[in-house]
mmCIF file of the N, C-alpha and C atoms, coordinates in Angstrom:
data_MODEL
# 
_entry.id   MODEL 
# 
loop_
_atom_site.group_PDB 
_atom_site.id 
_atom_site.type_symbol 
_atom_site.label_atom_id 
_atom_site.label_alt_id 
_atom_site.label_comp_id 
_atom_site.label_asym_id 
_atom_site.label_entity_id 
_atom_site.label_seq_id 
_atom_site.pdbx_PDB_ins_code 
_atom_site.Cartn_x 
_atom_site.Cartn_y 
_atom_site.Cartn_z 
_atom_site.occupancy 
_atom_site.B_iso_or_equiv 
_atom_site.pdbx_formal_charge 
_atom_site.auth_seq_id 
_atom_site.auth_comp_id 
_atom_site.auth_asym_id 
_atom_site.auth_atom_id 
_atom_site.pdbx_PDB_model_num 
ATOM 1   N N  . ALA A 1 1  ? 0.842   -1.186 0.000   1.00 0.00 ? 1  ALA A N  1 
ATOM 2   C CA . ALA A 1 1  ? 0.000   0.000  0.000   1.00 0.00 ? 1  ALA A CA 1 
ATOM 3   C C  . ALA A 1 1  ? 0.882   1.243  0.000   1.00 0.00 ? 1  ALA A C  1 
ATOM 4   N N  . ILE A 1 2  ? 0.367   2.277  -0.599  1.00 0.00 ? 2  ILE A N  1 
ATOM 5   C CA . ILE A 1 2  ? 1.044   3.578  -0.617  1.00 0.00 ? 2  ILE A CA 1 
ATOM 6   C C  . ILE A 1 2  ? 0.188   4.537  0.194   1.00 0.00 ? 2  ILE A C  1 
ATOM 7   N N  . TYR A 1 3  ? 0.817   5.275  1.081   1.00 0.00 ? 3  TYR A N  1 
ATOM 8   C CA . TYR A 1 3  ? 0.128   6.242  1.916   1.00 0.00 ? 3  TYR A CA 1 
ATOM 9   C C  . TYR A 1 3  ? 0.602   7.639  1.537   1.00 0.00 ? 3  TYR A C  1 
ATOM 10  N N  . ILE A 1 4  ? -0.332  8.519  1.226   1.00 0.00 ? 4  ILE A N  1 
ATOM 11  C CA . ILE A 1 4  ? -0.006  9.905  0.915   1.00 0.00 ? 4  ILE A CA 1 
ATOM 12  C C  . ILE A 1 4  ? -0.719  10.759 1.941   1.00 0.00 ? 4  ILE A C  1 
ATOM 13  N N  . ILE A 1 5  ? 0.062   11.504 2.727   1.00 0.00 ? 5  ILE A N  1 
ATOM 14  C CA . ILE A 1 5  ? -0.499  12.300 3.810   1.00 0.00 ? 5  ILE A CA 1 
ATOM 15  C C  . ILE A 1 5  ? -0.218  13.768 3.520   1.00 0.00 ? 5  ILE A C  1 
ATOM 16  N N  . LEU A 1 6  ? -1.279  14.576 3.497   1.00 0.00 ? 6  LEU A N  1 
ATOM 17  C CA . LEU A 1 6  ? -1.151  15.997 3.197   1.00 0.00 ? 6  LEU A CA 1 
ATOM 18  C C  . LEU A 1 6  ? -1.429  16.808 4.459   1.00 0.00 ? 6  LEU A C  1 
ATOM 19  N N  . PHE A 1 7  ? -0.463  16.847 5.377   1.00 0.00 ? 7  PHE A N  1 
ATOM 20  C CA . PHE A 1 7  ? -0.604  17.647 6.584   1.00 0.00 ? 7  PHE A CA 1 
ATOM 21  C C  . PHE A 1 7  ? -0.023  19.031 6.333   1.00 0.00 ? 7  PHE A C  1 
ATOM 22  N N  . ASN A 1 8  ? -0.684  20.038 6.824   1.00 0.00 ? 8  ASN A N  1 
ATOM 23  C CA . ASN A 1 8  ? -0.243  21.433 6.709   1.00 0.00 ? 8  ASN A CA 1 
ATOM 24  C C  . ASN A 1 8  ? -0.016  21.864 5.269   1.00 0.00 ? 8  ASN A C  1 
ATOM 25  N N  . ALA A 1 9  ? -0.647  21.192 4.317   1.00 0.00 ? 9  ALA A N  1 
ATOM 26  C CA . ALA A 1 9  ? -0.530  21.584 2.909   1.00 0.00 ? 9  ALA A CA 1 
ATOM 27  C C  . ALA A 1 9  ? -1.375  22.829 2.676   1.00 0.00 ? 9  ALA A C  1 
ATOM 28  N N  . LYS A 1 10 ? -0.912  23.688 1.824   1.00 0.00 ? 10 LYS A N  1 
ATOM 29  C CA . LYS A 1 10 ? -1.616  24.925 1.489   1.00 0.00 ? 10 LYS A CA 1 
ATOM 30  C C  . LYS A 1 10 ? -1.927  24.927 0.002   1.00 0.00 ? 10 LYS A C  1 
ATOM 31  N N  . ILE A 1 11 ? -3.077  25.462 -0.350  1.00 0.00 ? 11 ILE A N  1 
ATOM 32  C CA . ILE A 1 11 ? -3.467  25.612 -1.748  1.00 0.00 ? 11 ILE A CA 1 
ATOM 33  C C  . ILE A 1 11 ? -3.776  27.092 -1.964  1.00 0.00 ? 11 ILE A C  1 
ATOM 34  N N  . PRO A 1 12 ? -2.743  27.895 -2.303  1.00 0.00 ? 12 PRO A N  1 
ATOM 35  C CA . PRO A 1 12 ? -2.947  29.340 -2.433  1.00 0.00 ? 12 PRO A CA 1 
ATOM 36  C C  . PRO A 1 12 ? -4.019  29.727 -3.461  1.00 0.00 ? 12 PRO A C  1 
ATOM 37  N N  . SER A 1 13 ? -4.128  28.971 -4.562  1.00 0.00 ? 13 SER A N  1 
ATOM 38  C CA . SER A 1 13 ? -5.108  29.309 -5.589  1.00 0.00 ? 13 SER A CA 1 
ATOM 39  C C  . SER A 1 13 ? -6.516  28.852 -5.217  1.00 0.00 ? 13 SER A C  1 
ATOM 40  N N  . GLY A 1 14 ? -6.629  27.975 -4.208  1.00 0.00 ? 14 GLY A N  1 
ATOM 41  C CA . GLY A 1 14 ? -7.926  27.453 -3.807  1.00 0.00 ? 14 GLY A CA 1 
ATOM 42  C C  . GLY A 1 14 ? -8.351  26.223 -4.580  1.00 0.00 ? 14 GLY A C  1 
ATOM 43  N N  . LYS A 1 15 ? -7.567  25.835 -5.619  1.00 0.00 ? 15 LYS A N  1 
ATOM 44  C CA . LYS A 1 15 ? -7.901  24.651 -6.419  1.00 0.00 ? 15 LYS A CA 1 
ATOM 45  C C  . LYS A 1 15 ? -6.634  23.856 -6.696  1.00 0.00 ? 15 LYS A C  1 
ATOM 46  N N  . ALA A 1 16 ? -6.774  22.522 -6.653  1.00 0.00 ? 16 ALA A N  1 
ATOM 47  C CA . ALA A 1 16 ? -5.642  21.647 -6.940  1.00 0.00 ? 16 ALA A CA 1 
ATOM 48  C C  . ALA A 1 16 ? -6.165  20.368 -7.590  1.00 0.00 ? 16 ALA A C  1 
ATOM 49  N N  . GLU A 1 17 ? -5.243  19.620 -8.195  1.00 0.00 ? 17 GLU A N  1 
ATOM 50  C CA . GLU A 1 17 ? -5.590  18.355 -8.829  1.00 0.00 ? 17 GLU A CA 1 
ATOM 51  C C  . GLU A 1 17 ? -4.628  17.276 -8.356  1.00 0.00 ? 17 GLU A C  1 
ATOM 52  N N  . ILE A 1 18 ? -5.162  16.069 -8.169  1.00 0.00 ? 18 ILE A N  1 
ATOM 53  C CA . ILE A 1 18 ? -4.358  14.902 -7.832  1.00 0.00 ? 18 ILE A CA 1 
ATOM 54  C C  . ILE A 1 18 ? -4.689  13.836 -8.866  1.00 0.00 ? 18 ILE A C  1 
ATOM 55  N N  . PHE A 1 19 ? -3.656  13.224 -9.446  1.00 0.00 ? 19 PHE A N  1 
ATOM 56  C CA . PHE A 1 19 ? -3.834  12.166 -10.438 1.00 0.00 ? 19 PHE A CA 1 
ATOM 57  C C  . PHE A 1 19 ? -3.317  10.850 -9.851  1.00 0.00 ? 19 PHE A C  1 
ATOM 58  N N  . VAL A 1 20 ? -4.160  9.818  -9.869  1.00 0.00 ? 20 VAL A N  1 
ATOM 59  C CA . VAL A 1 20 ? -3.749  8.502  -9.381  1.00 0.00 ? 20 VAL A CA 1 
ATOM 60  C C  . VAL A 1 20 ? -4.142  7.446  -10.403 1.00 0.00 ? 20 VAL A C  1 
ATOM 61  N N  . ASP A 1 21 ? -3.245  6.518  -10.656 1.00 0.00 ? 21 ASP A N  1 
ATOM 62  C CA . ASP A 1 21 ? -3.534  5.342  -11.464 1.00 0.00 ? 21 ASP A CA 1 
ATOM 63  C C  . ASP A 1 21 ? -3.026  4.149  -10.677 1.00 0.00 ? 21 ASP A C  1 
ATOM 64  N N  . ILE A 1 22 ? -3.946  3.290  -10.281 1.00 0.00 ? 22 ILE A N  1 
ATOM 65  C CA . ILE A 1 22 ? -3.630  2.167  -9.403  1.00 0.00 ? 22 ILE A CA 1 
ATOM 66  C C  . ILE A 1 22 ? -3.906  0.870  -10.167 1.00 0.00 ? 22 ILE A C  1 
ATOM 67  N N  . VAL A 1 23 ? -2.919  -0.009 -10.216 1.00 0.00 ? 23 VAL A N  1 
ATOM 68  C CA . VAL A 1 23 ? -3.081  -1.324 -10.822 1.00 0.00 ? 23 VAL A CA 1 
ATOM 69  C C  . VAL A 1 23 ? -2.511  -2.348 -9.841  1.00 0.00 ? 23 VAL A C  1 
ATOM 70  N N  . PHE A 1 24 ? -3.352  -3.257 -9.356  1.00 0.00 ? 24 PHE A N  1 
ATOM 71  C CA . PHE A 1 24 ? -2.947  -4.290 -8.404  1.00 0.00 ? 24 PHE A CA 1 
ATOM 72  C C  . PHE A 1 24 ? -2.271  -3.694 -7.163  1.00 0.00 ? 24 PHE A C  1 
ATOM 73  N N  . GLY A 1 25 ? -2.888  -2.681 -6.584  1.00 0.00 ? 25 GLY A N  1 
ATOM 74  C CA . GLY A 1 25 ? -2.317  -2.083 -5.380  1.00 0.00 ? 25 GLY A CA 1 
ATOM 75  C C  . GLY A 1 25 ? -3.354  -1.266 -4.642  1.00 0.00 ? 25 GLY A C  1 
ATOM 76  N N  . ASP A 1 26 ? -2.923  -0.659 -3.560  1.00 0.00 ? 26 ASP A N  1 
ATOM 77  C CA . ASP A 1 26 ? -3.786  0.181  -2.738  1.00 0.00 ? 26 ASP A CA 1 
ATOM 78  C C  . ASP A 1 26 ? -3.117  1.523  -2.507  1.00 0.00 ? 26 ASP A C  1 
ATOM 79  N N  . VAL A 1 27 ? -3.924  2.592  -2.519  1.00 0.00 ? 27 VAL A N  1 
ATOM 80  C CA . VAL A 1 27 ? -3.432  3.932  -2.200  1.00 0.00 ? 27 VAL A CA 1 
ATOM 81  C C  . VAL A 1 27 ? -4.388  4.527  -1.180  1.00 0.00 ? 27 VAL A C  1 
ATOM 82  N N  . ASP A 1 28 ? -3.829  5.052  -0.092  1.00 0.00 ? 28 ASP A N  1 
ATOM 83  C CA . ASP A 1 28 ? -4.598  5.778  0.915   1.00 0.00 ? 28 ASP A CA 1 
ATOM 84  C C  . ASP A 1 28 ? -4.184  7.240  0.853   1.00 0.00 ? 28 ASP A C  1 
ATOM 85  N N  . LEU A 1 29 ? -5.160  8.121  0.603   1.00 0.00 ? 29 LEU A N  1 
ATOM 86  C CA . LEU A 1 29 ? -4.905  9.566  0.607   1.00 0.00 ? 29 LEU A CA 1 
ATOM 87  C C  . LEU A 1 29 ? -5.457  10.143 1.901   1.00 0.00 ? 29 LEU A C  1 
ATOM 88  N N  . TYR A 1 30 ? -4.610  10.764 2.682   1.00 0.00 ? 30 TYR A N  1 
ATOM 89  C CA . TYR A 1 30 ? -5.032  11.436 3.910   1.00 0.00 ? 30 TYR A CA 1 
ATOM 90  C C  . TYR A 1 30 ? -5.157  12.915 3.591   1.00 0.00 ? 30 TYR A C  1 
ATOM 91  N N  . ILE A 1 31 ? -6.386  13.417 3.593   1.00 0.00 ? 31 ILE A N  1 
ATOM 92  C CA . ILE A 1 31 ? -6.712  14.761 3.131   1.00 0.00 ? 31 ILE A CA 1 
ATOM 93  C C  . ILE A 1 31 ? -7.224  15.587 4.310   1.00 0.00 ? 31 ILE A C  1 
ATOM 94  N N  . PRO A 1 32 ? -6.843  16.874 4.398   1.00 0.00 ? 32 PRO A N  1 
ATOM 95  C CA . PRO A 1 32 ? -7.411  17.716 5.459   1.00 0.00 ? 32 PRO A CA 1 
ATOM 96  C C  . PRO A 1 32 ? -8.943  17.719 5.413   1.00 0.00 ? 32 PRO A C  1 
ATOM 97  N N  . ARG A 1 33 ? -9.522  17.634 6.578   1.00 0.00 ? 33 ARG A N  1 
ATOM 98  C CA . ARG A 1 33 ? -10.961 17.475 6.749   1.00 0.00 ? 33 ARG A CA 1 
ATOM 99  C C  . ARG A 1 33 ? -11.783 18.589 6.097   1.00 0.00 ? 33 ARG A C  1 
ATOM 100 N N  . ASP A 1 34 ? -11.242 19.786 6.008   1.00 0.00 ? 34 ASP A N  1 
ATOM 101 C CA . ASP A 1 34 ? -12.037 20.904 5.495   1.00 0.00 ? 34 ASP A CA 1 
ATOM 102 C C  . ASP A 1 34 ? -11.866 21.140 3.990   1.00 0.00 ? 34 ASP A C  1 
ATOM 103 N N  . TRP A 1 35 ? -11.197 20.247 3.282   1.00 0.00 ? 35 TRP A N  1 
ATOM 104 C CA . TRP A 1 35 ? -11.051 20.390 1.836   1.00 0.00 ? 35 TRP A CA 1 
ATOM 105 C C  . TRP A 1 35 ? -12.243 19.780 1.123   1.00 0.00 ? 35 TRP A C  1 
ATOM 106 N N  . ASN A 1 36 ? -12.676 20.418 0.053   1.00 0.00 ? 36 ASN A N  1 
ATOM 107 C CA . ASN A 1 36 ? -13.753 19.909 -0.788  1.00 0.00 ? 36 ASN A CA 1 
ATOM 108 C C  . ASN A 1 36 ? -13.144 18.988 -1.837  1.00 0.00 ? 36 ASN A C  1 
ATOM 109 N N  . ILE A 1 37 ? -13.517 17.717 -1.818  1.00 0.00 ? 37 ILE A N  1 
ATOM 110 C CA . ILE A 1 37 ? -12.979 16.733 -2.754  1.00 0.00 ? 37 ILE A CA 1 
ATOM 111 C C  . ILE A 1 37 ? -13.993 16.495 -3.871  1.00 0.00 ? 37 ILE A C  1 
ATOM 112 N N  . ILE A 1 38 ? -13.527 16.645 -5.108  1.00 0.00 ? 38 ILE A N  1 
ATOM 113 C CA . ILE A 1 38 ? -14.326 16.332 -6.286  1.00 0.00 ? 38 ILE A CA 1 
ATOM 114 C C  . ILE A 1 38 ? -13.722 15.051 -6.858  1.00 0.00 ? 38 ILE A C  1 
ATOM 115 N N  . ASN A 1 39 ? -14.442 13.962 -6.709  1.00 0.00 ? 39 ASN A N  1 
ATOM 116 C CA . ASN A 1 39 ? -13.911 12.653 -7.062  1.00 0.00 ? 39 ASN A CA 1 
ATOM 117 C C  . ASN A 1 39 ? -14.272 12.306 -8.506  1.00 0.00 ? 39 ASN A C  1 
ATOM 118 N N  . LYS A 1 40 ? -13.280 12.289 -9.374  1.00 0.00 ? 40 LYS A N  1 
ATOM 119 C CA . LYS A 1 40 ? -13.465 11.951 -10.796 1.00 0.00 ? 40 LYS A CA 1 
ATOM 120 C C  . LYS A 1 40 ? -12.697 10.671 -11.124 1.00 0.00 ? 40 LYS A C  1 
ATOM 121 N N  . THR A 1 41 ? -12.686 9.720  -10.193 1.00 0.00 ? 41 THR A N  1 
ATOM 122 C CA . THR A 1 41 ? -11.961 8.468  -10.384 1.00 0.00 ? 41 THR A CA 1 
ATOM 123 C C  . THR A 1 41 ? -12.930 7.366  -10.793 1.00 0.00 ? 41 THR A C  1 
ATOM 124 N N  . HIS A 1 42 ? -12.380 6.296  -11.350 1.00 0.00 ? 42 HIS A N  1 
ATOM 125 C CA . HIS A 1 42 ? -13.168 5.150  -11.789 1.00 0.00 ? 42 HIS A CA 1 
ATOM 126 C C  . HIS A 1 42 ? -12.496 3.872  -11.304 1.00 0.00 ? 42 HIS A C  1 
ATOM 127 N N  . ALA A 1 43 ? -13.322 2.877  -10.976 1.00 0.00 ? 43 ALA A N  1 
ATOM 128 C CA . ALA A 1 43 ? -12.788 1.595  -10.509 1.00 0.00 ? 43 ALA A CA 1 
ATOM 129 C C  . ALA A 1 43 ? -13.218 0.475  -11.459 1.00 0.00 ? 43 ALA A C  1 
ATOM 130 N N  . VAL A 1 44 ? -12.269 -0.413 -11.779 1.00 0.00 ? 44 VAL A N  1 
ATOM 131 C CA . VAL A 1 44 ? -12.533 -1.616 -12.562 1.00 0.00 ? 44 VAL A CA 1 
ATOM 132 C C  . VAL A 1 44 ? -11.987 -2.786 -11.741 1.00 0.00 ? 44 VAL A C  1 
ATOM 133 N N  . PHE A 1 45 ? -12.867 -3.617 -11.231 1.00 0.00 ? 45 PHE A N  1 
ATOM 134 C CA . PHE A 1 45 ? -12.488 -4.697 -10.327 1.00 0.00 ? 45 PHE A CA 1 
ATOM 135 C C  . PHE A 1 45 ? -11.673 -4.157 -9.153  1.00 0.00 ? 45 PHE A C  1 
ATOM 136 N N  . GLY A 1 46 ? -12.048 -2.982 -8.697  1.00 0.00 ? 46 GLY A N  1 
ATOM 137 C CA . GLY A 1 46 ? -11.395 -2.357 -7.550  1.00 0.00 ? 46 GLY A CA 1 
ATOM 138 C C  . GLY A 1 46 ? -12.435 -1.581 -6.768  1.00 0.00 ? 46 GLY A C  1 
ATOM 139 N N  . ASP A 1 47 ? -11.977 -0.731 -5.858  1.00 0.00 ? 47 ASP A N  1 
ATOM 140 C CA . ASP A 1 47 ? -12.883 0.008  -5.003  1.00 0.00 ? 47 ASP A CA 1 
ATOM 141 C C  . ASP A 1 47 ? -12.335 1.396  -4.745  1.00 0.00 ? 47 ASP A C  1 
ATOM 142 N N  . ILE A 1 48 ? -13.251 2.359  -4.693  1.00 0.00 ? 48 ILE A N  1 
ATOM 143 C CA . ILE A 1 48 ? -12.889 3.725  -4.322  1.00 0.00 ? 48 ILE A CA 1 
ATOM 144 C C  . ILE A 1 48 ? -13.760 4.090  -3.135  1.00 0.00 ? 48 ILE A C  1 
ATOM 145 N N  . ASP A 1 49 ? -13.125 4.343  -2.004  1.00 0.00 ? 49 ASP A N  1 
ATOM 146 C CA . ASP A 1 49 ? -13.839 4.599  -0.753  1.00 0.00 ? 49 ASP A CA 1 
ATOM 147 C C  . ASP A 1 49 ? -13.534 6.017  -0.301  1.00 0.00 ? 49 ASP A C  1 
ATOM 148 N N  . SER A 1 50 ? -14.598 6.803  -0.173  1.00 0.00 ? 50 SER A N  1 
ATOM 149 C CA . SER A 1 50 ? -14.437 8.185  0.270   1.00 0.00 ? 50 SER A CA 1 
ATOM 150 C C  . SER A 1 50 ? -15.505 8.485  1.303   1.00 0.00 ? 50 SER A C  1 
ATOM 151 N N  . MET A 1 51 ? -15.076 8.761  2.509   1.00 0.00 ? 51 MET A N  1 
ATOM 152 C CA . MET A 1 51 ? -16.025 9.119  3.547   1.00 0.00 ? 51 MET A CA 1 
ATOM 153 C C  . MET A 1 51 ? -16.443 10.570 3.331   1.00 0.00 ? 51 MET A C  1 
ATOM 154 N N  . HIS A 1 52 ? -17.640 10.903 3.772   1.00 0.00 ? 52 HIS A N  1 
ATOM 155 C CA . HIS A 1 52 ? -18.152 12.270 3.605   1.00 0.00 ? 52 HIS A CA 1 
ATOM 156 C C  . HIS A 1 52 ? -17.331 13.250 4.444   1.00 0.00 ? 52 HIS A C  1 
ATOM 157 N N  . ASN A 1 53 ? -17.067 14.416 3.860   1.00 0.00 ? 53 ASN A N  1 
ATOM 158 C CA . ASN A 1 53 ? -16.351 15.444 4.616   1.00 0.00 ? 53 ASN A CA 1 
ATOM 159 C C  . ASN A 1 53 ? -17.244 16.665 4.784   1.00 0.00 ? 53 ASN A C  1 
ATOM 160 N N  . ASN A 1 54 ? -16.968 17.446 5.821   1.00 0.00 ? 54 ASN A N  1 
ATOM 161 C CA . ASN A 1 54 ? -17.713 18.676 6.080   1.00 0.00 ? 54 ASN A CA 1 
ATOM 162 C C  . ASN A 1 54 ? -16.911 19.840 5.532   1.00 0.00 ? 54 ASN A C  1 
ATOM 163 N N  . ILE A 1 55 ? -17.497 20.549 4.589   1.00 0.00 ? 55 ILE A N  1 
ATOM 164 C CA . ILE A 1 55 ? -16.772 21.649 3.957   1.00 0.00 ? 55 ILE A CA 1 
ATOM 165 C C  . ILE A 1 55 ? -17.496 22.966 4.200   1.00 0.00 ? 55 ILE A C  1 
ATOM 166 N N  . THR A 1 56 ? -16.784 24.029 3.974   1.00 0.00 ? 56 THR A N  1 
ATOM 167 C CA . THR A 1 56 ? -17.343 25.369 4.047   1.00 0.00 ? 56 THR A CA 1 
ATOM 168 C C  . THR A 1 56 ? -17.154 26.022 2.679   1.00 0.00 ? 56 THR A C  1 
ATOM 169 N N  . PRO A 1 57 ? -17.880 27.089 2.394   1.00 0.00 ? 57 PRO A N  1 
ATOM 170 C CA . PRO A 1 57 ? -17.745 27.732 1.077   1.00 0.00 ? 57 PRO A CA 1 
ATOM 171 C C  . PRO A 1 57 ? -16.317 28.199 0.774   1.00 0.00 ? 57 PRO A C  1 
ATOM 172 N N  . GLU A 1 58 ? -15.547 28.501 1.793   1.00 0.00 ? 58 GLU A N  1 
ATOM 173 C CA . GLU A 1 58 ? -14.173 28.957 1.548   1.00 0.00 ? 58 GLU A CA 1 
ATOM 174 C C  . GLU A 1 58 ? -13.150 27.824 1.524   1.00 0.00 ? 58 GLU A C  1 
ATOM 175 N N  . SER A 1 59 ? -13.612 26.580 1.582   1.00 0.00 ? 59 SER A N  1 
ATOM 176 C CA . SER A 1 59 ? -12.716 25.423 1.532   1.00 0.00 ? 59 SER A CA 1 
ATOM 177 C C  . SER A 1 59 ? -12.044 25.309 0.169   1.00 0.00 ? 59 SER A C  1 
ATOM 178 N N  . PRO A 1 60 ? -10.756 24.932 0.143   1.00 0.00 ? 60 PRO A N  1 
ATOM 179 C CA . PRO A 1 60 ? -10.105 24.669 -1.141  1.00 0.00 ? 60 PRO A CA 1 
ATOM 180 C C  . PRO A 1 60 ? -10.745 23.452 -1.814  1.00 0.00 ? 60 PRO A C  1 
ATOM 181 N N  . SER A 1 61 ? -10.739 23.437 -3.132  1.00 0.00 ? 61 SER A N  1 
ATOM 182 C CA . SER A 1 61 ? -11.272 22.315 -3.893  1.00 0.00 ? 61 SER A CA 1 
ATOM 183 C C  . SER A 1 61 ? -10.138 21.515 -4.507  1.00 0.00 ? 61 SER A C  1 
ATOM 184 N N  . VAL A 1 62 ? -10.199 20.196 -4.330  1.00 0.00 ? 62 VAL A N  1 
ATOM 185 C CA . VAL A 1 62 ? -9.201  19.294 -4.899  1.00 0.00 ? 62 VAL A CA 1 
ATOM 186 C C  . VAL A 1 62 ? -9.945  18.277 -5.753  1.00 0.00 ? 62 VAL A C  1 
ATOM 187 N N  . THR A 1 63 ? -9.590  18.217 -7.037  1.00 0.00 ? 63 THR A N  1 
ATOM 188 C CA . THR A 1 63 ? -10.181 17.241 -7.936  1.00 0.00 ? 63 THR A CA 1 
ATOM 189 C C  . THR A 1 63 ? -9.221  16.061 -8.056  1.00 0.00 ? 63 THR A C  1 
ATOM 190 N N  . ILE A 1 64 ? -9.742  14.868 -7.819  1.00 0.00 ? 64 ILE A N  1 
ATOM 191 C CA . ILE A 1 64 ? -8.926  13.658 -7.917  1.00 0.00 ? 64 ILE A CA 1 
ATOM 192 C C  . ILE A 1 64 ? -9.345  12.913 -9.187  1.00 0.00 ? 64 ILE A C  1 
ATOM 193 N N  . TYR A 1 65 ? -8.375  12.692 -10.072 1.00 0.00 ? 65 TYR A N  1 
ATOM 194 C CA . TYR A 1 65 ? -8.591  11.980 -11.331 1.00 0.00 ? 65 TYR A CA 1 
ATOM 195 C C  . TYR A 1 65 ? -7.837  10.657 -11.291 1.00 0.00 ? 65 TYR A C  1 
ATOM 196 N N  . GLY A 1 66 ? -8.336  9.662  -12.002 1.00 0.00 ? 66 GLY A N  1 
ATOM 197 C CA . GLY A 1 66 ? -7.565  8.433  -12.147 1.00 0.00 ? 66 GLY A CA 1 
ATOM 198 C C  . GLY A 1 66 ? -8.423  7.191  -12.178 1.00 0.00 ? 66 GLY A C  1 
ATOM 199 N N  . ASN A 1 67 ? -7.731  6.061  -12.097 1.00 0.00 ? 67 ASN A N  1 
ATOM 200 C CA . ASN A 1 67 ? -8.360  4.752  -12.190 1.00 0.00 ? 67 ASN A CA 1 
ATOM 201 C C  . ASN A 1 67 ? -7.787  3.817  -11.130 1.00 0.00 ? 67 ASN A C  1 
ATOM 202 N N  . ALA A 1 68 ? -8.652  2.921  -10.672 1.00 0.00 ? 68 ALA A N  1 
ATOM 203 C CA . ALA A 1 68 ? -8.217  1.837  -9.787  1.00 0.00 ? 68 ALA A CA 1 
ATOM 204 C C  . ALA A 1 68 ? -8.597  0.530  -10.475 1.00 0.00 ? 68 ALA A C  1 
ATOM 205 N N  . VAL A 1 69 ? -7.601  -0.192 -10.994 1.00 0.00 ? 69 VAL A N  1 
ATOM 206 C CA . VAL A 1 69 ? -7.817  -1.446 -11.697 1.00 0.00 ? 69 VAL A CA 1 
ATOM 207 C C  . VAL A 1 69 ? -7.241  -2.571 -10.831 1.00 0.00 ? 69 VAL A C  1 
ATOM 208 N N  . PHE A 1 70 ? -8.104  -3.448 -10.347 1.00 0.00 ? 70 PHE A N  1 
ATOM 209 C CA . PHE A 1 70 ? -7.699  -4.492 -9.409  1.00 0.00 ? 70 PHE A CA 1 
ATOM 210 C C  . PHE A 1 70 ? -6.964  -3.892 -8.209  1.00 0.00 ? 70 PHE A C  1 
ATOM 211 N N  . GLY A 1 71 ? -7.418  -2.713 -7.777  1.00 0.00 ? 71 GLY A N  1 
ATOM 212 C CA . GLY A 1 71 ? -6.800  -2.047 -6.641  1.00 0.00 ? 71 GLY A CA 1 
ATOM 213 C C  . GLY A 1 71 ? -7.806  -1.153 -5.945  1.00 0.00 ? 71 GLY A C  1 
ATOM 214 N N  . ASP A 1 72 ? -7.382  -0.526 -4.884  1.00 0.00 ? 72 ASP A N  1 
ATOM 215 C CA . ASP A 1 72 ? -8.268  0.302  -4.070  1.00 0.00 ? 72 ASP A CA 1 
ATOM 216 C C  . ASP A 1 72 ? -7.681  1.685  -3.834  1.00 0.00 ? 72 ASP A C  1 
ATOM 217 N N  . LEU A 1 73 ? -8.560  2.684  -3.854  1.00 0.00 ? 73 LEU A N  1 
ATOM 218 C CA . LEU A 1 73 ? -8.219  4.051  -3.460  1.00 0.00 ? 73 LEU A CA 1 
ATOM 219 C C  . LEU A 1 73 ? -9.094  4.386  -2.277  1.00 0.00 ? 73 LEU A C  1 
ATOM 220 N N  . LYS A 1 74 ? -8.484  4.806  -1.191  1.00 0.00 ? 74 LYS A N  1 
ATOM 221 C CA . LYS A 1 74 ? -9.225  5.211  -0.001  1.00 0.00 ? 74 LYS A CA 1 
ATOM 222 C C  . LYS A 1 74 ? -8.873  6.664  0.310   1.00 0.00 ? 74 LYS A C  1 
ATOM 223 N N  . ILE A 1 75 ? -9.910  7.506  0.456   1.00 0.00 ? 75 ILE A N  1 
ATOM 224 C CA . ILE A 1 75 ? -9.713  8.901  0.824   1.00 0.00 ? 75 ILE A CA 1 
ATOM 225 C C  . ILE A 1 75 ? -10.132 9.032  2.289   1.00 0.00 ? 75 ILE A C  1 
ATOM 226 N N  . ILE A 1 76 ? -9.169  9.432  3.113   1.00 0.00 ? 76 ILE A N  1 
ATOM 227 C CA . ILE A 1 76 ? -9.382  9.502  4.566   1.00 0.00 ? 76 ILE A CA 1 
ATOM 228 C C  . ILE A 1 76 ? -9.206  10.961 4.989   1.00 0.00 ? 76 ILE A C  1 
ATOM 229 N N  . TYR A 1 77 ? -10.192 11.485 5.705   1.00 0.00 ? 77 TYR A N  1 
ATOM 230 C CA . TYR A 1 77 ? -10.137 12.882 6.153   1.00 0.00 ? 77 TYR A CA 1 
ATOM 231 C C  . TYR A 1 77 ? -9.534  12.964 7.542   1.00 0.00 ? 77 TYR A C  1 
ATOM 232 N N  . VAL A 1 78 ? -8.539  13.842 7.690   1.00 0.00 ? 78 VAL A N  1 
ATOM 233 C CA . VAL A 1 78 ? -7.853  14.021 8.978   1.00 0.00 ? 78 VAL A CA 1 
ATOM 234 C C  . VAL A 1 78 ? -8.004  15.436 9.470   1.00 0.00 ? 78 VAL A C  1 
# 
């Protein structure tokens, strides 16, 4: 598994993009709780798990693009 943790990350423009392509593996993204996540990922014989987050209108927006093929993407809010 690959763990990506974004602690104390700043998005000055208010918008960011993350690209993930997973094949036969797992990726856990640890995202700040107040970020707005726009999930544009697709799973083929895999799973994409994203728990609901609480956002505010001034929250930065992060769009996640990619595919999970025989693998899993988990978005965890911290």
